[in-house]
C-alpha positions in Angstrom: 1.9 18.0 10.1 -1.8 18.2 9.5 -1.5 19.0 5.8 0.7 15.9 5.0 -2.7 14.1 4.1 -5.5 16.0 2.7 -9.2 15.0 2.5 -12.1 16.5 0.5 -15.4 15.4 -0.8 -16.5 15.8 -4.3 -20.2 14.8 -4.4 -20.4 11.2 -3.3 -16.6 10.7 -3.8 -14.2 11.1 -1.0 -10.6 12.1 -2.1 -7.7 11.4 0.1 -4.4 13.1 -1.1 -0.9 12.1 0.2 0.9 15.4 0.5 4.6 14.9 1.5 6.1 15.3 -1.9 9.6 16.3 -0.6 9.8 12.7 0.8 8.1 11.0 -2.1 5.1 10.7 0.4 7.1 8.4 2.7 5.2 7.9 5.7 6.6 8.6 9.3 4.4 7.7 12.3 2.6 11.2 12.4 1.7 10.9 8.7 0.6 7.3 8.9 -1.6 8.0 11.9 -3.2 10.9 10.1 -3.9 8.9 7.1 -5.4 6.1 9.0 -7.7 8.6 10.8 -8.8 10.3 7.7 -9.3 6.9 6.0 -11.5 5.7 8.9 -13.5 8.9 8.7 -14.0 8.2 4.9 -15.0 4.6 5.4 -17.6 5.6 8.2 -19.3 8.6 6.6 -22.6 8.1 4.8 -22.1 11.1 2.4 -19.6 9.2 0.2 -19.9 6.1 -1.8 -16.3 5.6 -2.9 -12.8 6.7 -2.0 -10.0 7.9 -4.4 -6.5 7.8 -2.9 -3.9 10.0 -4.9 -0.8 11.8 -4.1 1.0 15.1 -4.8 4.5 15.3 -6.1 6.4 12.7 -8.2 5.5 9.6 -6.3 2.5 7.7 -5.0 4.1 6.6 -1.7 7.7 5.3 -1.2 6.7 3.3 1.9 7.9 3.8 5.5 10.2 6.7 5.9 13.7 5.4 6.1 14.5 7.9 8.8 12.2 6.0 11.2 12.9 2.4 10.1 12.8 0.3 13.3 11.3 3.1 15.4 8.2 2.5 17.5 6.6 5.7 18.5 4.3 4.0 20.9 7.1 2.0 22.6 5.1 -1.1 21.4 6.4 -4.5 20.4 7.2 -5.4 16.9 4.2 -7.8 17.0 1.7 -5.1 18.0 3.3 -2.5 15.7 2.9 -4.8 12.5 -0.5 -5.9 13.6 -1.8 -2.5 13.9 -0.6 -1.5 10.5 -2.1 -4.7 9.0 -5.5 -3.7 10.4 -5.3 -0.6 8.3 -4.8 -2.6 5.1 -7.5 -5.2 6.0 -9.9 -2.4 6.9 -9.4 -1.1 3.3 -10.0 -4.5 1.7 -12.9 -5.5 3.8 -14.8 -2.1 3.8 -18.0 -2.0 1.8 -16.7 1.2 -0.1 -14.9 0.8 -3.4 -11.3 2.2 -3.2 -9.6 3.6 -6.4 -5.9 4.4 -6.2 -4.1 6.8 -8.6 -0.4 5.7 -8.9 2.8 7.4 -10.2 6.4 7.3 -9.6 7.3 5.1 -6.7 4.9 2.8 -5.1 7.4 1.0 -3.0 7.2 -1.3 0.1 4.4 -0.1 2.3 3.4 2.2 -0.5 2.9 -0.7 -2.9 0.9 -2.5 -0.2 -1.3 0.5 0.1 -1.9 0.5 -3.6 -2.7 -3.3 -3.5 -5.2 -2.7 -0.9 -7.3 -0.6 -3.2 -9.9 -2.3 -5.3 -8.9 -0.6 -8.6 -5.5 0.8 -9.7 -4.9 3.3 -12.4 -1.3 4.5 -12.9 0.7 6.8 -15.2 3.7 5.6 -17.3 6.3 6.6 -14.7 5.2 4.0 -12.1 7.8 1.7 -10.4 6.4 -0.9 -8.0 8.3 -2.9 -5.6 8.3 -5.0 -2.5 12.1 -4.5 -1.5 11.8 -5.5 2.1 14.2 -8.3 1.7 17.0 -5.9 1.1 16.4 -4.6 4.6 16.5 -8.0 6.2 12.7 -8.4 6.5 9.7 -9.2 4.3 6.4 -7.5 3.3 4.1 -7.4 6.4 0.9 -5.6 5.6 -0.6 -8.0 3.1 1.9 -7.6 0.2 2.6 -11.3 -0.3 -1.1 -12.0 -0.2 -2.6 -9.3 -2.2 0.1 -9.4 -5.0 -0.3 -13.2 -5.4 -4.1 -12.6 -5.8 -3.4 -10.2 -8.7 -0.4 -11.4 -10.5 0.1 -15.1 -9.3 2.6 -16.9 -7.0 5.6 -17.1 -9.4 5.7 -13.4 -10.3 5.0 -12.5 -6.6 8.0 -14.8 -5.6 10.3 -12.9 -7.9 9.3 -9.5 -6.7 9.5 -10.6 -2.9 12.6 -12.7 -3.3 14.5 -10.2 -5.6 13.1 -6.9 -4.3 13.4 -5.6 -7.8 11.0 -2.9 -9.3 8.7 -3.4 -12.1 7.6 -0.7 -14.5 4.2 0.5 -15.6 3.9 -1.7 -18.7 5.1 -4.8 -16.8 2.6 -4.0 -13.9 -0.2 -3.8 -16.5 0.7 -6.9 -18.2 1.0 -8.9 -15.0 -2.2 -7.4 -13.5 -0.8 -5.4 -10.8 -2.6 -2.3 -12.2 -5.7 -2.1 -14.3 -5.0 1.0 -16.4 -1.9 3.0 -17.6 -2.2 6.5 -18.9 0.3 9.3 -19.7 1.2 11.4 -16.6 -0.8 14.4 -17.8 -3.9 12.2 -17.9 -3.7 10.5 -14.5 -5.5 13.0 -12.3 -8.5 13.3 -14.6 -8.6 9.7 -15.7 -8.6 8.5 -12.0 -11.1 11.0 -11.0 -13.5 10.0 -13.8 -13.3 6.3 -12.8 -13.9 7.1 -9.2 -16.7 9.6 -9.9 -18.4 7.0 -12.2 -18.3 4.3 -9.6 -19.4 6.7 -6.8 -22.5 7.5 -8.8 -23.8 4.0 -8.7 -26.3 2.6 -6.0 -24.4 2.3 -2.7 -25.8 -0.9 -1.7 -24.9 -2.5 -5.1 -21.4 -1.3 -4.8 -21.1 -2.8 -1.3 -22.6 -6.1 -2.3 -20.5 -6.4 -5.4 -17.4 -5.8 -3.4 -18.5 -8.4 -0.8 -19.2 -11.0 -3.5 -16.0 -10.5 -5.5 -13.9 -10.6 -2.2 -15.2 -14.0 -1.4 -12.8 -15.3 -4.0 -9.6 -14.3 -2.0 -10.7 -12.3 1.0 -10.4 -15.0 3.6 -7.1 -16.3 2.2 -5.6 -12.7 2.2 -6.6 -12.1 5.9 -5.1 -15.5 6.9 -2.0 -15.1 4.9 -1.6 -11.5 6.2 -1.5 -12.8 9.7 1.2 -15.2 8.7 3.2 -12.3 7.5 2.9 -10.9 11.1 4.5 -14.0 12.8 7.2 -14.1 10.2 8.0 -10.4 10.5 7.9 -10.5 14.3 10.6 -13.4 14.1 12.7 -11.6 11.4 13.0 -8.4 13.4 15.0 -10.5 16.1 17.5 -12.1 13.7 21.2 -11.3 13.3 20.6 -11.1 9.5 18.2 -8.2 10.0 20.7 -6.3 12.1 23.4 -7.0 9.5 21.2 -5.7 6.8 20.6 -2.4 8.7 24.3 -2.1 9.4 25.2 -2.7 5.7 22.8 0.1 4.6 24.1 2.4 7.3 27.8 1.7 6.5 27.1 1.6 2.7 28.6 -1.8 2.1 27.4 -5.3 0.9 25.8 -7.3 3.6 27.2 -10.7 4.9 24.3 -12.9 5.8 24.7 -15.9 8.0 21.3 -17.4 8.1 20.8 -16.5 11.8 
């Protein structure tokens, strides 16, 4: 499993590549743990000044692997499971290193939240972004409601969270969920150029620029992300969550009762 996330350094740029293309880079527990370890190493090393997160295959990341939904590898509570994953997103946002994400295909659920936790997003024209957790009887829980609102505003975020519908690349660009859209054959080179250009700048200037700009929404995002933790810990215990899972398993429409 050690090759499901790859890490390499290109001068002052650290490149982390999601490498589970047969599952659209959906993360199970092992892949998620490996990603967080490599991300932590990248954030701590002194040799790099910026990080590029990209993916092999057709999709950036389709979120948590549906084969392990509801599974807790460490036999931990829902509260501690969600909080641990939130720390990974907050660590990205609050780090001093700029993080650039190269998006394509599906950036769904947790994969969308991973993209949102980056500082700059470049996508190709195949992108589909979604926060579909409501269809599974839960809600985004690693900052999606907060980071998306900071980018596209409350009304559009409410649409995405309450409907679970996907938006395409032109819509994501128009709304501000991504910063650049290119053709698929241009994505790797385009994202690498942006990341390399940023990594070449003075490290202290980059760190202070990110700190200053994050003052606009940073504290609110952290507080709101913790609110997601409390909501999600409750929703995991509801009858409607169990009904949503049963409906997906049985391939039928769910019958929610508000309990």
